[in-house]
C-alpha angles and dihedrals in degrees: 000000000000120000092193101054115032097193101042108160099186140030120225127221111226109230092210100057102012092234128133120246134173094224141353091261090059089053091050092051097048103036132058095216129070121258110266116235118233140166095226115062126192115214133187115209111225092206102055097016093230126133125229139172128233128192104226093196093073102025117156139169094280089060091066091085132074108254091219105047104008092240109165099233099172100082131145107275118246110211122198114263127188111245136177117214144151117254115217143056126313108294090226089062102034113024098174091105093058117084127180109218091196092071114083113232125215112247114248113252115268127214088230092062095059110111100217098035094125092055093049095049094051 
């Protein structure tokens, strides 16, 4: 699974080392040699798990689909982005996750505060 492109639809076969990678950055991280450039690319569709070749010299709009299952594999890449959010339901519906620190809360009862604790324990 690629950490650079979250919605990768195909894997590419590197022509230099004949290994499968999700993106060129994955090849650069795992291998010590640069990715070799070529006009004919070999892809592996992640939907139907079948390999196919594409000539990149005369690539057009119809080549953006897997020839086996018609999966549209040329999609805009979604890269991971750090985000800060609140997990939970809408605060207007469920307000248990909201606490006002200005309101003093009663302390929960303690077993040490019970007057006849010694008699009850035996």
